[in-house]
PDB file of N, CA, C and O in Angstrom:
ATOM      1  N   MET A   1      87.596 105.098  81.352  1.00  0.00           N
ATOM      2  CA  MET A   1      87.611 103.675  81.148  1.00  0.00           C
ATOM      3  C   MET A   1      86.255 103.060  81.576  1.00  0.00           C
ATOM      4  O   MET A   1      85.325 103.775  81.947  1.00  0.00           O
ATOM      5  N   ALA A   2      86.179 101.781  81.514  1.00  0.00           N
ATOM      6  CA  ALA A   2      84.984 101.101  81.894  1.00  0.00           C
ATOM      7  C   ALA A   2      85.266  99.965  82.819  1.00  0.00           C
ATOM      8  O   ALA A   2      86.408  99.526  82.955  1.00  0.00           O
ATOM      9  N   LEU A   3      84.245  99.491  83.449  1.00  0.00           N
ATOM     10  CA  LEU A   3      84.324  98.410  84.402  1.00  0.00           C
ATOM     11  C   LEU A   3      85.016  97.181  83.819  1.00  0.00           C
ATOM     12  O   LEU A   3      84.781  96.814  82.668  1.00  0.00           O
ATOM     13  N   LYS A   4      85.853  96.563  84.609  1.00  0.00           N
ATOM     14  CA  LYS A   4      86.446  95.266  84.191  1.00  0.00           C
ATOM     15  C   LYS A   4      85.818  94.253  85.211  1.00  0.00           C
ATOM     16  O   LYS A   4      86.145  94.258  86.397  1.00  0.00           O
ATOM     17  N   LEU A   5      84.910  93.397  84.692  1.00  0.00           N
ATOM     18  CA  LEU A   5      84.232  92.484  85.574  1.00  0.00           C
ATOM     19  C   LEU A   5      85.178  91.581  86.384  1.00  0.00           C
ATOM     20  O   LEU A   5      84.827  91.130  87.474  1.00  0.00           O
ATOM     21  N   THR A   6      86.351  91.327  85.855  1.00  0.00           N
ATOM     22  CA  THR A   6      87.292  90.482  86.561  1.00  0.00           C
ATOM     23  C   THR A   6      87.858  91.126  87.813  1.00  0.00           C
ATOM     24  O   THR A   6      88.452  90.462  88.662  1.00  0.00           O
ATOM     25  N   ASP A   7      87.658  92.463  87.910  1.00  0.00           N
ATOM     26  CA  ASP A   7      88.158  93.147  89.108  1.00  0.00           C
ATOM     27  C   ASP A   7      87.064  93.471  90.110  1.00  0.00           C
ATOM     28  O   ASP A   7      87.317  94.152  91.103  1.00  0.00           O
ATOM     29  N   LEU A   8      85.885  93.006  89.871  1.00  0.00           N
ATOM     30  CA  LEU A   8      84.706  93.149  90.733  1.00  0.00           C
ATOM     31  C   LEU A   8      84.393  91.832  91.467  1.00  0.00           C
ATOM     32  O   LEU A   8      84.226  90.786  90.840  1.00  0.00           O
ATOM     33  N   SER A   9      84.319  91.901  92.765  1.00  0.00           N
ATOM     34  CA  SER A   9      84.108  90.626  93.523  1.00  0.00           C
ATOM     35  C   SER A   9      83.054  90.860  94.669  1.00  0.00           C
ATOM     36  O   SER A   9      82.858  91.975  95.152  1.00  0.00           O
ATOM     37  N   VAL A  10      82.445  89.812  95.036  1.00  0.00           N
ATOM     38  CA  VAL A  10      81.488  89.843  96.174  1.00  0.00           C
ATOM     39  C   VAL A  10      82.238  89.529  97.414  1.00  0.00           C
ATOM     40  O   VAL A  10      82.951  88.529  97.493  1.00  0.00           O
ATOM     41  N   LEU A  11      82.073  90.425  98.440  1.00  0.00           N
ATOM     42  CA  LEU A  11      82.624  90.191  99.747  1.00  0.00           C
ATOM     43  C   LEU A  11      81.632  89.522 100.703  1.00  0.00           C
ATOM     44  O   LEU A  11      81.998  88.714 101.557  1.00  0.00           O
ATOM     45  N   ALA A  12      80.353  89.897 100.521  1.00  0.00           N
ATOM     46  CA  ALA A  12      79.309  89.308 101.350  1.00  0.00           C
ATOM     47  C   ALA A  12      77.956  89.414 100.637  1.00  0.00           C
ATOM     48  O   ALA A  12      77.711  90.378  99.911  1.00  0.00           O
ATOM     49  N   TYR A  13      77.089  88.436 100.841  1.00  0.00           N
ATOM     50  CA  TYR A  13      75.752  88.501 100.321  1.00  0.00           C
ATOM     51  C   TYR A  13      74.787  87.884 101.327  1.00  0.00           C
ATOM     52  O   TYR A  13      75.003  86.771 101.808  1.00  0.00           O
ATOM     53  N   ALA A  14      73.751  88.598 101.630  1.00  0.00           N
ATOM     54  CA  ALA A  14      72.700  88.117 102.516  1.00  0.00           C
ATOM     55  C   ALA A  14      71.436  88.901 102.318  1.00  0.00           C
ATOM     56  O   ALA A  14      71.499  90.111 102.096  1.00  0.00           O
ATOM     57  N   ASN A  15      70.267  88.251 102.392  1.00  0.00           N
ATOM     58  CA  ASN A  15      68.998  88.943 102.376  1.00  0.00           C
ATOM     59  C   ASN A  15      68.877  89.943 101.174  1.00  0.00           C
ATOM     60  O   ASN A  15      68.428  91.073 101.364  1.00  0.00           O
ATOM     61  N   ASN A  16      69.264  89.538  99.991  1.00  0.00           N
ATOM     62  CA  ASN A  16      69.215  90.338  98.825  1.00  0.00           C
ATOM     63  C   ASN A  16      70.039  91.620  98.884  1.00  0.00           C
ATOM     64  O   ASN A  16      69.703  92.621  98.252  1.00  0.00           O
ATOM     65  N   PHE A  17      71.124  91.570  99.655  1.00  0.00           N
ATOM     66  CA  PHE A  17      72.102  92.675  99.768  1.00  0.00           C
ATOM     67  C   PHE A  17      73.399  92.131  99.453  1.00  0.00           C
ATOM     68  O   PHE A  17      73.726  91.027  99.887  1.00  0.00           O
ATOM     69  N   THR A  18      74.235  92.892  98.660  1.00  0.00           N
ATOM     70  CA  THR A  18      75.563  92.487  98.334  1.00  0.00           C
ATOM     71  C   THR A  18      76.584  93.540  98.711  1.00  0.00           C
ATOM     72  O   THR A  18      76.370  94.721  98.440  1.00  0.00           O
ATOM     73  N   LEU A  19      77.669  93.156  99.317  1.00  0.00           N
ATOM     74  CA  LEU A  19      78.796  94.067  99.601  1.00  0.00           C
ATOM     75  C   LEU A  19      79.891  93.669  98.582  1.00  0.00           C
ATOM     76  O   LEU A  19      80.405  92.550  98.588  1.00  0.00           O
ATOM     77  N   TRP A  20      80.216  94.633  97.720  1.00  0.00           N
ATOM     78  CA  TRP A  20      81.152  94.471  96.651  1.00  0.00           C
ATOM     79  C   TRP A  20      82.517  94.989  96.897  1.00  0.00           C
ATOM     80  O   TRP A  20      82.666  95.857  97.757  1.00  0.00           O
ATOM     81  N   HIS A  21      83.549  94.530  96.211  1.00  0.00           N
ATOM     82  CA  HIS A  21      84.861  95.179  96.209  1.00  0.00           C
ATOM     83  C   HIS A  21      85.260  95.284  94.747  1.00  0.00           C
ATOM     84  O   HIS A  21      85.075  94.374  93.939  1.00  0.00           O
ATOM     85  N   TYR A  22      85.833  96.482  94.454  1.00  0.00           N
ATOM     86  CA  TYR A  22      86.291  96.737  93.120  1.00  0.00           C
ATOM     87  C   TYR A  22      87.681  97.417  93.189  1.00  0.00           C
ATOM     88  O   TYR A  22      87.913  98.277  94.038  1.00  0.00           O
ATOM     89  N   ARG A  23      88.575  97.026  92.306  1.00  0.00           N
ATOM     90  CA  ARG A  23      89.931  97.611  92.277  1.00  0.00           C
ATOM     91  C   ARG A  23      90.138  98.036  90.830  1.00  0.00           C
ATOM     92  O   ARG A  23      89.893  97.291  89.882  1.00  0.00           O
ATOM     93  N   THR A  24      90.621  99.322  90.711  1.00  0.00           N
ATOM     94  CA  THR A  24      90.830  99.824  89.328  1.00  0.00           C
ATOM     95  C   THR A  24      91.919 100.914  89.301  1.00  0.00           C
ATOM     96  O   THR A  24      92.208 101.573  90.299  1.00  0.00           O
ATOM     97  N   THR A  25      92.492 101.060  88.128  1.00  0.00           N
ATOM     98  CA  THR A  25      93.443 102.151  87.951  1.00  0.00           C
ATOM     99  C   THR A  25      92.700 103.463  87.581  1.00  0.00           C
ATOM    100  O   THR A  25      93.302 104.537  87.586  1.00  0.00           O
ATOM    101  N   ASP A  26      91.425 103.369  87.269  1.00  0.00           N
ATOM    102  CA  ASP A  26      90.608 104.574  87.000  1.00  0.00           C
ATOM    103  C   ASP A  26      90.526 105.446  88.243  1.00  0.00           C
ATOM    104  O   ASP A  26      90.564 104.923  89.356  1.00  0.00           O
ATOM    105  N   ASN A  27      90.416 106.741  88.087  1.00  0.00           N
ATOM    106  CA  ASN A  27      90.318 107.677  89.232  1.00  0.00           C
ATOM    107  C   ASN A  27      88.882 108.023  89.554  1.00  0.00           C
ATOM    108  O   ASN A  27      88.646 108.798  90.481  1.00  0.00           O
ATOM    109  N   ALA A  28      87.929 107.495  88.847  1.00  0.00           N
ATOM    110  CA  ALA A  28      86.517 107.794  89.124  1.00  0.00           C
ATOM    111  C   ALA A  28      85.660 106.631  88.646  1.00  0.00           C
ATOM    112  O   ALA A  28      85.848 106.108  87.548  1.00  0.00           O
ATOM    113  N   VAL A  29      84.727 106.245  89.487  1.00  0.00           N
ATOM    114  CA  VAL A  29      83.796 105.183  89.079  1.00  0.00           C
ATOM    115  C   VAL A  29      82.329 105.628  89.074  1.00  0.00           C
ATOM    116  O   VAL A  29      81.421 104.816  88.891  1.00  0.00           O
ATOM    117  N   THR A  30      82.118 106.926  89.279  1.00  0.00           N
ATOM    118  CA  THR A  30      80.762 107.532  89.307  1.00  0.00           C
ATOM    119  C   THR A  30      80.431 108.020  87.894  1.00  0.00           C
ATOM    120  O   THR A  30      79.379 108.637  87.728  1.00  0.00           O
ATOM    121  N   THR A  31      81.190 107.806  86.944  1.00  0.00           N
ATOM    122  CA  THR A  31      80.926 108.220  85.537  1.00  0.00           C
ATOM    123  C   THR A  31      79.659 107.495  85.108  1.00  0.00           C
ATOM    124  O   THR A  31      79.469 106.319  85.421  1.00  0.00           O
ATOM    125  N   ALA A  32      78.811 108.192  84.402  1.00  0.00           N
ATOM    126  CA  ALA A  32      77.564 107.631  83.904  1.00  0.00           C
ATOM    127  C   ALA A  32      77.875 106.325  83.109  1.00  0.00           C
ATOM    128  O   ALA A  32      78.680 106.324  82.178  1.00  0.00           O
ATOM    129  N   GLY A  33      77.216 105.238  83.508  1.00  0.00           N
ATOM    130  CA  GLY A  33      77.362 103.998  82.785  1.00  0.00           C
ATOM    131  C   GLY A  33      78.528 103.158  83.192  1.00  0.00           C
ATOM    132  O   GLY A  33      78.688 102.066  82.646  1.00  0.00           O
ATOM    133  N   TYR A  34      79.336 103.572  84.087  1.00  0.00           N
ATOM    134  CA  TYR A  34      80.521 102.817  84.466  1.00  0.00           C
ATOM    135  C   TYR A  34      80.244 101.362  84.836  1.00  0.00           C
ATOM    136  O   TYR A  34      80.953 100.459  84.392  1.00  0.00           O
ATOM    137  N   PHE A  35      79.226 101.140  85.639  1.00  0.00           N
ATOM    138  CA  PHE A  35      78.920  99.766  86.092  1.00  0.00           C
ATOM    139  C   PHE A  35      77.829  99.108  85.259  1.00  0.00           C
ATOM    140  O   PHE A  35      77.284  98.109  85.729  1.00  0.00           O
ATOM    141  N   ASN A  36      77.469  99.556  84.105  1.00  0.00           N
ATOM    142  CA  ASN A  36      76.414  99.006  83.331  1.00  0.00           C
ATOM    143  C   ASN A  36      76.682  97.506  82.997  1.00  0.00           C
ATOM    144  O   ASN A  36      75.732  96.727  82.918  1.00  0.00           O
ATOM    145  N   ASN A  37      77.924  97.108  82.806  1.00  0.00           N
ATOM    146  CA  ASN A  37      78.171  95.697  82.517  1.00  0.00           C
ATOM    147  C   ASN A  37      77.854  94.764  83.662  1.00  0.00           C
ATOM    148  O   ASN A  37      77.808  93.547  83.481  1.00  0.00           O
ATOM    149  N   ALA A  38      77.629  95.340  84.879  1.00  0.00           N
ATOM    150  CA  ALA A  38      77.247  94.505  86.008  1.00  0.00           C
ATOM    151  C   ALA A  38      75.780  94.686  86.389  1.00  0.00           C
ATOM    152  O   ALA A  38      75.368  94.272  87.472  1.00  0.00           O
ATOM    153  N   SER A  39      74.988  95.302  85.505  1.00  0.00           N
ATOM    154  CA  SER A  39      73.612  95.621  85.864  1.00  0.00           C
ATOM    155  C   SER A  39      72.791  94.397  86.186  1.00  0.00           C
ATOM    156  O   SER A  39      71.799  94.511  86.906  1.00  0.00           O
ATOM    157  N   ASP A  40      73.159  93.225  85.685  1.00  0.00           N
ATOM    158  CA  ASP A  40      72.403  92.004  86.005  1.00  0.00           C
ATOM    159  C   ASP A  40      72.776  91.465  87.388  1.00  0.00           C
ATOM    160  O   ASP A  40      72.134  90.545  87.896  1.00  0.00           O
ATOM    161  N   MET A  41      73.819  92.044  87.994  1.00  0.00           N
ATOM    162  CA  MET A  41      74.231  91.547  89.355  1.00  0.00           C
ATOM    163  C   MET A  41      73.962  92.489  90.469  1.00  0.00           C
ATOM    164  O   MET A  41      73.711  92.062  91.596  1.00  0.00           O
ATOM    165  N   MET A  42      74.008  93.840  90.174  1.00  0.00           N
ATOM    166  CA  MET A  42      73.932  94.823  91.181  1.00  0.00           C
ATOM    167  C   MET A  42      72.481  95.264  91.413  1.00  0.00           C
ATOM    168  O   MET A  42      71.672  95.319  90.486  1.00  0.00           O
ATOM    169  N   SER A  43      72.178  95.578  92.687  1.00  0.00           N
ATOM    170  CA  SER A  43      70.864  96.053  93.106  1.00  0.00           C
ATOM    171  C   SER A  43      70.961  97.374  93.840  1.00  0.00           C
ATOM    172  O   SER A  43      71.977  97.697  94.455  1.00  0.00           O
ATOM    173  N   ILE A  44      69.913  98.103  93.762  1.00  0.00           N
ATOM    174  CA  ILE A  44      69.807  99.353  94.477  1.00  0.00           C
ATOM    175  C   ILE A  44      70.026  99.063  95.929  1.00  0.00           C
ATOM    176  O   ILE A  44      69.452  98.113  96.462  1.00  0.00           O
ATOM    177  N   GLY A  45      70.876  99.885  96.615  1.00  0.00           N
ATOM    178  CA  GLY A  45      71.194  99.679  98.027  1.00  0.00           C
ATOM    179  C   GLY A  45      72.450  98.870  98.290  1.00  0.00           C
ATOM    180  O   GLY A  45      72.971  98.875  99.405  1.00  0.00           O
ATOM    181  N   ASP A  46      72.943  98.174  97.269  1.00  0.00           N
ATOM    182  CA  ASP A  46      74.217  97.418  97.452  1.00  0.00           C
ATOM    183  C   ASP A  46      75.301  98.449  97.766  1.00  0.00           C
ATOM    184  O   ASP A  46      75.228  99.605  97.348  1.00  0.00           O
ATOM    185  N   LEU A  47      76.285  98.006  98.498  1.00  0.00           N
ATOM    186  CA  LEU A  47      77.434  98.810  98.853  1.00  0.00           C
ATOM    187  C   LEU A  47      78.687  98.308  98.145  1.00  0.00           C
ATOM    188  O   LEU A  47      78.855  97.115  97.893  1.00  0.00           O
ATOM    189  N   LEU A  48      79.558  99.262  97.835  1.00  0.00           N
ATOM    190  CA  LEU A  48      80.767  98.932  97.029  1.00  0.00           C
ATOM    191  C   LEU A  48      81.962  99.601  97.671  1.00  0.00           C
ATOM    192  O   LEU A  48      81.980 100.818  97.850  1.00  0.00           O
ATOM    193  N   ILE A  49      82.974  98.798  98.023  1.00  0.00           N
ATOM    194  CA  ILE A  49      84.221  99.329  98.475  1.00  0.00           C
ATOM    195  C   ILE A  49      85.134  99.397  97.275  1.00  0.00           C
ATOM    196  O   ILE A  49      85.375  98.361  96.656  1.00  0.00           O
ATOM    197  N   ALA A  50      85.638 100.515  96.920  1.00  0.00           N
ATOM    198  CA  ALA A  50      86.463 100.631  95.714  1.00  0.00           C
ATOM    199  C   ALA A  50      87.856 101.193  95.998  1.00  0.00           C
ATOM    200  O   ALA A  50      88.026 102.262  96.583  1.00  0.00           O
ATOM    201  N   ASN A  51      88.794 100.449  95.570  1.00  0.00           N
ATOM    202  CA  ASN A  51      90.202 100.955  95.573  1.00  0.00           C
ATOM    203  C   ASN A  51      90.398 101.576  94.154  1.00  0.00           C
ATOM    204  O   ASN A  51      90.415 100.869  93.146  1.00  0.00           O
ATOM    205  N   ILE A  52      90.540 102.893  94.124  1.00  0.00           N
ATOM    206  CA  ILE A  52      90.604 103.543  92.813  1.00  0.00           C
ATOM    207  C   ILE A  52      91.999 104.221  92.644  1.00  0.00           C
ATOM    208  O   ILE A  52      92.732 104.439  93.609  1.00  0.00           O
ATOM    209  N   ASP A  53      92.307 104.530  91.406  1.00  0.00           N
ATOM    210  CA  ASP A  53      93.570 105.116  90.995  1.00  0.00           C
ATOM    211  C   ASP A  53      94.770 104.334  91.608  1.00  0.00           C
ATOM    212  O   ASP A  53      95.668 104.903  92.228  1.00  0.00           O
ATOM    213  N   THR A  54      94.726 103.071  91.404  1.00  0.00           N
ATOM    214  CA  THR A  54      95.729 102.184  92.077  1.00  0.00           C
ATOM    215  C   THR A  54      97.156 102.313  91.460  1.00  0.00           C
ATOM    216  O   THR A  54      98.139 101.856  92.043  1.00  0.00           O
ATOM    217  N   ASP A  55      97.231 102.944  90.272  1.00  0.00           N
ATOM    218  CA  ASP A  55      98.528 103.164  89.693  1.00  0.00           C
ATOM    219  C   ASP A  55      98.991 104.622  89.823  1.00  0.00           C
ATOM    220  O   ASP A  55     100.006 105.008  89.243  1.00  0.00           O
ATOM    221  N   GLY A  56      98.242 105.425  90.584  1.00  0.00           N
ATOM    222  CA  GLY A  56      98.590 106.830  90.797  1.00  0.00           C
ATOM    223  C   GLY A  56      98.600 107.168  92.267  1.00  0.00           C
ATOM    224  O   GLY A  56      99.526 106.810  92.994  1.00  0.00           O
ATOM    225  N   THR A  57      97.595 107.840  92.686  1.00  0.00           N
ATOM    226  CA  THR A  57      97.421 108.187  94.124  1.00  0.00           C
ATOM    227  C   THR A  57      96.251 107.350  94.636  1.00  0.00           C
ATOM    228  O   THR A  57      95.100 107.784  94.580  1.00  0.00           O
ATOM    229  N   PRO A  58      96.537 106.195  95.116  1.00  0.00           N
ATOM    230  CA  PRO A  58      95.413 105.258  95.470  1.00  0.00           C
ATOM    231  C   PRO A  58      94.523 105.824  96.585  1.00  0.00           C
ATOM    232  O   PRO A  58      94.982 106.453  97.538  1.00  0.00           O
ATOM    233  N   LEU A  59      93.269 105.570  96.414  1.00  0.00           N
ATOM    234  CA  LEU A  59      92.246 105.904  97.379  1.00  0.00           C
ATOM    235  C   LEU A  59      91.306 104.789  97.576  1.00  0.00           C
ATOM    236  O   LEU A  59      91.094 103.985  96.669  1.00  0.00           O
ATOM    237  N   THR A  60      90.698 104.705  98.798  1.00  0.00           N
ATOM    238  CA  THR A  60      89.606 103.743  99.018  1.00  0.00           C
ATOM    239  C   THR A  60      88.351 104.585  99.316  1.00  0.00           C
ATOM    240  O   THR A  60      88.352 105.466 100.176  1.00  0.00           O
ATOM    241  N   LYS A  61      87.341 104.288  98.605  1.00  0.00           N
ATOM    242  CA  LYS A  61      86.025 105.009  98.822  1.00  0.00           C
ATOM    243  C   LYS A  61      84.882 104.000  98.893  1.00  0.00           C
ATOM    244  O   LYS A  61      84.966 102.900  98.347  1.00  0.00           O
ATOM    245  N   PHE A  62      83.836 104.394  99.563  1.00  0.00           N
ATOM    246  CA  PHE A  62      82.649 103.547  99.695  1.00  0.00           C
ATOM    247  C   PHE A  62      81.566 104.243  98.819  1.00  0.00           C
ATOM    248  O   PHE A  62      81.389 105.461  98.813  1.00  0.00           O
ATOM    249  N   TYR A  63      80.873 103.362  98.094  1.00  0.00           N
ATOM    250  CA  TYR A  63      79.798 103.803  97.227  1.00  0.00           C
ATOM    251  C   TYR A  63      78.509 103.002  97.513  1.00  0.00           C
ATOM    252  O   TYR A  63      78.562 101.899  98.058  1.00  0.00           O
ATOM    253  N   ILE A  64      77.343 103.585  97.129  1.00  0.00           N
ATOM    254  CA  ILE A  64      76.125 102.884  97.156  1.00  0.00           C
ATOM    255  C   ILE A  64      75.497 102.904  95.803  1.00  0.00           C
ATOM    256  O   ILE A  64      75.572 103.904  95.088  1.00  0.00           O
ATOM    257  N   VAL A  65      74.859 101.779  95.430  1.00  0.00           N
ATOM    258  CA  VAL A  65      74.147 101.705  94.143  1.00  0.00           C
ATOM    259  C   VAL A  65      72.849 102.448  94.370  1.00  0.00           C
ATOM    260  O   VAL A  65      72.021 102.086  95.205  1.00  0.00           O
ATOM    261  N   THR A  66      72.709 103.531  93.566  1.00  0.00           N
ATOM    262  CA  THR A  66      71.470 104.393  93.749  1.00  0.00           C
ATOM    263  C   THR A  66      70.453 104.115  92.659  1.00  0.00           C
ATOM    264  O   THR A  66      69.301 104.528  92.794  1.00  0.00           O
ATOM    265  N   GLY A  67      70.818 103.452  91.613  1.00  0.00           N
ATOM    266  CA  GLY A  67      69.869 103.165  90.545  1.00  0.00           C
ATOM    267  C   GLY A  67      70.320 102.019  89.717  1.00  0.00           C
ATOM    268  O   GLY A  67      71.519 101.795  89.554  1.00  0.00           O
ATOM    269  N   ASN A  68      69.339 101.252  89.165  1.00  0.00           N
ATOM    270  CA  ASN A  68      69.605 100.187  88.248  1.00  0.00           C
ATOM    271  C   ASN A  68      68.323  99.905  87.439  1.00  0.00           C
ATOM    272  O   ASN A  68      67.493  99.081  87.824  1.00  0.00           O
ATOM    273  N   ALA A  69      68.198 100.580  86.365  1.00  0.00           N
ATOM    274  CA  ALA A  69      67.001 100.410  85.478  1.00  0.00           C
ATOM    275  C   ALA A  69      67.456 100.366  84.004  1.00  0.00           C
ATOM    276  O   ALA A  69      68.339 101.115  83.586  1.00  0.00           O
ATOM    277  N   ASN A  70      66.850  99.501  83.270  1.00  0.00           N
ATOM    278  CA  ASN A  70      67.173  99.378  81.844  1.00  0.00           C
ATOM    279  C   ASN A  70      68.689  99.182  81.543  1.00  0.00           C
ATOM    280  O   ASN A  70      69.238  99.714  80.578  1.00  0.00           O
ATOM    281  N   ASN A  71      69.320  98.386  82.430  1.00  0.00           N
ATOM    282  CA  ASN A  71      70.731  98.079  82.273  1.00  0.00           C
ATOM    283  C   ASN A  71      71.624  99.269  82.537  1.00  0.00           C
ATOM    284  O   ASN A  71      72.788  99.263  82.134  1.00  0.00           O
ATOM    285  N   VAL A  72      71.112 100.294  83.204  1.00  0.00           N
ATOM    286  CA  VAL A  72      71.912 101.471  83.543  1.00  0.00           C
ATOM    287  C   VAL A  72      72.085 101.525  85.070  1.00  0.00           C
ATOM    288  O   VAL A  72      71.112 101.653  85.813  1.00  0.00           O
ATOM    289  N   VAL A  73      73.339 101.424  85.518  1.00  0.00           N
ATOM    290  CA  VAL A  73      73.622 101.391  86.941  1.00  0.00           C
ATOM    291  C   VAL A  73      74.218 102.798  87.319  1.00  0.00           C
ATOM    292  O   VAL A  73      75.078 103.334  86.619  1.00  0.00           O
ATOM    293  N   THR A  74      73.724 103.353  88.437  1.00  0.00           N
ATOM    294  CA  THR A  74      74.291 104.602  88.970  1.00  0.00           C
ATOM    295  C   THR A  74      74.766 104.311  90.384  1.00  0.00           C
ATOM    296  O   THR A  74      74.156 103.564  91.149  1.00  0.00           O
ATOM    297  N   VAL A  75      75.921 104.962  90.690  1.00  0.00           N
ATOM    298  CA  VAL A  75      76.425 104.823  92.094  1.00  0.00           C
ATOM    299  C   VAL A  75      76.755 106.237  92.549  1.00  0.00           C
ATOM    300  O   VAL A  75      76.953 107.151  91.748  1.00  0.00           O
ATOM    301  N   ALA A  76      76.806 106.382  93.902  1.00  0.00           N
ATOM    302  CA  ALA A  76      77.125 107.674  94.500  1.00  0.00           C
ATOM    303  C   ALA A  76      78.056 107.383  95.718  1.00  0.00           C
ATOM    304  O   ALA A  76      78.059 106.274  96.252  1.00  0.00           O
ATOM    305  N   VAL A  77      78.788 108.334  96.108  1.00  0.00           N
ATOM    306  CA  VAL A  77      79.679 108.219  97.303  1.00  0.00           C
ATOM    307  C   VAL A  77      78.734 107.973  98.469  1.00  0.00           C
ATOM    308  O   VAL A  77      77.740 108.679  98.639  1.00  0.00           O
ATOM    309  N   TYR A  78      79.045 106.994  99.246  1.00  0.00           N
ATOM    310  CA  TYR A  78      78.264 106.692 100.448  1.00  0.00           C
ATOM    311  C   TYR A  78      78.688 107.603 101.591  1.00  0.00           C
ATOM    312  O   TYR A  78      79.873 107.748 101.890  1.00  0.00           O
ATOM    313  N   SER A  79      77.681 108.216 102.225  1.00  0.00           N
ATOM    314  CA  SER A  79      78.024 109.064 103.345  1.00  0.00           C
ATOM    315  C   SER A  79      77.102 108.830 104.533  1.00  0.00           C
ATOM    316  O   SER A  79      77.257 109.473 105.571  1.00  0.00           O
TER     317      SER A  79
END
């Protein structure tokens, strides 16, 4: 599936850094292009708290925006 902008929200913003929250029934959000619809809002280094697979086996994971160029957003699990 793809990002639903209505399920993406800002938890905090300061000094050009955004902490995001996203809730989805999808079981993965690291698929290439998943967050492209939010490329005009997300910046490299932003953090994302995601509640994934909410209709199956729910998980909460933390991600970091690792790339955003030419309207292509990439994220990786934050460690």
